[in-house]
Every structure is written in structure tokens, then in C-alpha cells.
C-alpha positions in Angstrom: -18.5 1.6 -8.2 -14.8 1.5 -7.4 -12.3 1.1 -10.2 -8.6 0.1 -9.8 -5.5 0.8 -11.8 -2.1 -0.7 -11.1 1.2 1.0 -12.0 4.6 -0.7 -11.6 7.3 1.7 -10.8 11.0 2.0 -9.8 13.9 -0.4 -9.6 12.0 -2.7 -7.2 9.0 -3.2 -9.5 6.7 -1.8 -6.8 3.0 -1.7 -7.4 1.3 1.7 -7.0 -2.5 1.7 -7.0 -5.1 4.3 -7.9 -8.6 3.5 -6.6 -11.5 5.7 -7.6 -15.3 6.0 -7.5 -16.5 6.2 -11.1 -19.4 8.6 -10.2 -17.8 11.1 -7.9 -14.3 10.7 -9.5 -12.8 10.8 -6.0 -9.6 8.8 -5.8 -6.9 7.6 -3.5 -3.3 7.0 -4.5 -1.7 4.1 -2.6 2.1 3.7 -2.2 3.3 5.9 -5.0 6.6 4.5 -6.0 7.2 6.8 -9.0 10.8 8.0 -9.0 11.8 8.8 -12.6 10.2 11.8 -14.3 8.5 9.6 -16.9 6.9 7.6 -14.0 5.6 10.7 -12.4 4.1 11.8 -15.8 2.5 8.4 -16.3 0.7 8.7 -13.0 -0.1 12.4 -13.4 -1.5 11.9 -17.0 -3.7 9.1 -15.8 -5.2 11.2 -13.1 -5.8 14.2 -15.5 -7.0 12.1 -18.4 -9.7 10.5 -16.2 -10.7 13.7 -14.5 -9.9 12.2 -11.1 -9.8 14.2 -7.8 -7.1 13.0 -5.6 -8.6 13.0 -2.1 -6.2 10.8 -0.3 -2.5 9.7 -0.4 -1.9 6.5 1.7 1.1 4.4 2.5 0.6 0.9 3.6 4.1 1.1 5.0 7.1 3.4 4.7 9.9 1.4 3.0 11.5 3.6 0.4 10.2 1.8 -2.7 6.6 2.6 -1.5 7.2 6.3 -0.7 9.4 7.6 -3.6 6.5 9.4 -5.2 4.8 10.8 -2.1 6.3 14.3 -2.3 5.4 14.5 -6.0 1.8 13.5 -5.3 1.4 15.8 -2.4 2.8 18.8 -4.2 0.9 18.1 -7.4 -2.5 17.2 -6.1 -2.5 18.2 -2.3 -4.4 15.2 -1.0 -4.6 14.3 2.7 -1.6 12.1 3.4 -2.1 9.2 5.8 0.5 6.7 7.1 1.2 4.7 10.2 2.7 6.5 13.2 4.6 3.3 14.0 6.5 3.6 10.7 7.7 7.2 11.4 11.2 5.9 12.3 11.4 4.6 8.7 10.5 8.0 7.3 12.7 9.9 9.6 15.7 7.7 8.7 14.9 7.3 5.1 18.3 8.4 3.9 19.8 5.2 5.3 17.5 3.3 3.0 18.1 5.7 0.2 21.9 5.3 0.3 21.6 1.6 0.2 20.1 1.8 -3.3 22.3 4.6 -4.6 20.1 7.7 -3.8 22.3 10.3 -2.2 19.7 12.5 -0.8 15.9 12.0 -0.3 13.7 14.4 1.6 10.5 12.7 2.8 7.3 14.3 3.7 5.4 13.5 6.9 1.8 12.4 7.1 -1.0 14.8 7.7 -2.9 12.1 9.7 -2.0 8.8 11.2 -3.8 5.6 10.3 -5.5 3.4 12.9 -8.0 0.6 12.6 -10.6 3.2 13.5 -9.8 5.3 10.4 -12.7 5.1 8.0 -12.4 6.9 4.7 -14.8 7.1 1.8 -14.6 7.3 -2.0 -18.1 8.2 -3.1 -20.3 5.8 -1.2 -17.5 3.1 -0.8 -15.7 2.8 2.5 -12.1 2.0 3.1 -11.2 0.0 6.2 -7.7 -0.4 7.6 -6.3 -3.6 9.0 -3.3 -3.4 11.2 -0.9 -6.0 9.9 2.6 -5.5 11.3 5.5 -7.9 10.7 7.1 -6.7 7.5 7.3 -3.3 9.0 6.3 -2.2 12.5 3.3 -0.2 11.3 1.9 -1.7 8.1 -1.8 -1.5 7.3 -3.7 -3.4 4.7 -6.6 -1.5 3.0 -9.9 -3.4 2.7 -13.0 -2.5 0.7 -15.6 -5.0 2.0 -18.3 -4.2 -0.5 -15.9 -4.6 -3.5 -14.1 -7.6 -1.8 -10.8 -5.9 -2.5 -7.8 -5.8 -0.2 -4.5 -3.9 -0.9 -2.0 -6.0 1.0 1.2 -4.0 0.7 4.2 -6.2 1.5 2.3 -8.5 3.9 0.8 -11.1 1.6 1.7 -11.8 -2.0 0.8 -14.3 -4.7 2.3 -17.5 -3.4 4.5 -15.7 -0.9 4.6 -13.5 2.2 6.6 -10.4 3.2 10.2 -10.5 4.2 11.0 -9.9 7.8 14.8 -9.3 7.8 14.5 -5.5 7.4 14.4 -3.1 10.3 11.4 -3.7 12.5 10.5 -6.9 10.8 9.2 -9.8 12.9 8.2 -13.2 11.4 5.9 -14.3 14.2 4.1 -11.0 14.1 3.7 -11.2 10.3 2.3 -14.7 10.4 -0.1 -13.6 13.2 -1.2 -10.6 11.0 -1.9 -12.8 8.0 -3.7 -15.5 10.0 -6.0 -13.2 12.0 -6.5 -10.2 9.7 -6.2 -11.5 6.1 -7.1 -15.2 6.0 -10.3 -14.4 7.9 -11.5 -12.3 5.0 -14.0 -13.9 2.6 -12.4 -16.4 0.3 -13.3 -14.5 -2.8 -11.5 -11.3 -1.6 -9.0 -10.3 -4.3 -5.7 -9.2 -2.9 -3.5 -6.6 -4.7 0.0 -6.8 -3.2 2.9 -4.3 -3.3 4.8 -6.4 -5.8 3.8 -9.0 -8.3 0.4 -10.2 -9.4 -3.0 -10.2 -7.7 -4.4 -13.3 -6.1 -7.3 -14.1 -3.7 -7.7 -15.2 -0.1 -8.9 -18.7 -1.0 -5.9 -19.4 -3.2 -3.4 -18.1 -0.6 -5.0 -19.9 2.3 -5.0 -23.2 0.5 -2.0 -23.1 -1.8 0.6 -20.6 -0.5 3.6 -22.7 0.5 4.5 -20.3 3.3 1.1 -20.6 4.9 0.3 -24.3 4.7 1.8 -24.9 8.1 -0.4 -22.4 9.8 -3.8 -23.6 8.4 
């Protein structure tokens, strides 16, 4: 069975997720936003205290608030790091983002492998599927666990809101298309865990999200 733990890190209140299989103890760290030392230790201690084996490090997208802890996770646990090739310009120009929030120098790491919709990863017997959902960034992916009816939606779909599209590579029509065809088609009971804020479910967002009423 898959377990999930949410951490909220950095000045943007970004949600970092750890998903793990409670039998094998294999885990994935998604969008590590830990920046301060105490945030790194909080994440590290959780992994150690629960005897987890960090198999994968995944970015839903590569805005700075979602990648601040990637180097720490990679150097500490050496997982396979996966992100979207279409978001590489964000990584390679990350210091432009960093300076905007007062970070003078930030050295990113590059993925070991690129995500595609054909990427299939496993934690124990549970499969992770990847839904290409651009619009907030050029290469964003949501992470879907069909058996558990869980979807990590990054900055695509939030509780009562949707992702912003005024950052580099953002596109409103593309975002709405991603939500309509990749997320709202999931089972109603699918729980969404976004990159900021509280969890929700597909039924609630399809029927009550004020940004989506016009597209239903």
C-alpha cells in the first residue's frame, strides 16, 4: 500500500511529497522545496526514521520553488532524478529566477532521465503514471497512481484554483486544455495533491472550481 507525507517548505509554502510503499519501503520524493537547513533535516529525518529507500526524485516542473532541494536529495540519497526535457530552459536559466527572490547564486542539477507519458515507474507493486499537462510551465507532468486514486498535480490544478500562466512558457489555453483532457477525465474520487495549498478531489474541482465552471 502506498503512503503519502506532505511537507510545506520555503518562502512560497511549496508542497513537497514523499510517497512510499509500506512493504518494500521504496519511496519517491516529489518537488523537494527544502531550502533552509532545518527543512533539509526535517525531510532527511523523516526518510531515516521510517527506514525509507529513496528510489526516485521527480520534479513535476522546474520553477525554483519546486527544485530548491533537488541537489540536497540527490547528494544525500542518490536516487534516479527525473524531470521534463521541455523544462530544461527553466533549469539552465535558474539564476534568473533565483535573483528575483533574493538568492544570489543557485547551481541546479540536471535530470538523469527525462519524463514522458511512456515513463512507468514502480514503488513496490504500485505503478506511477505520468500525464503531460503543460500550461503553467512548458513541460509540466502530473503524477497519477490509478490503483490508489491519487494524483500529484503540481501547479496545474489546485483546491478551488488553477495554475498561473504569466510566467515564462506559460499558456492559459494550453493549461485549460491540460486540465480538461488529462485531469477532469480521471475518476471523480481521485484525490489531488497540489504544489501549494490543500488537497481536493476531481469531482469537487470539476463541479465547484470557479475557474473551471466555464469549460464544463
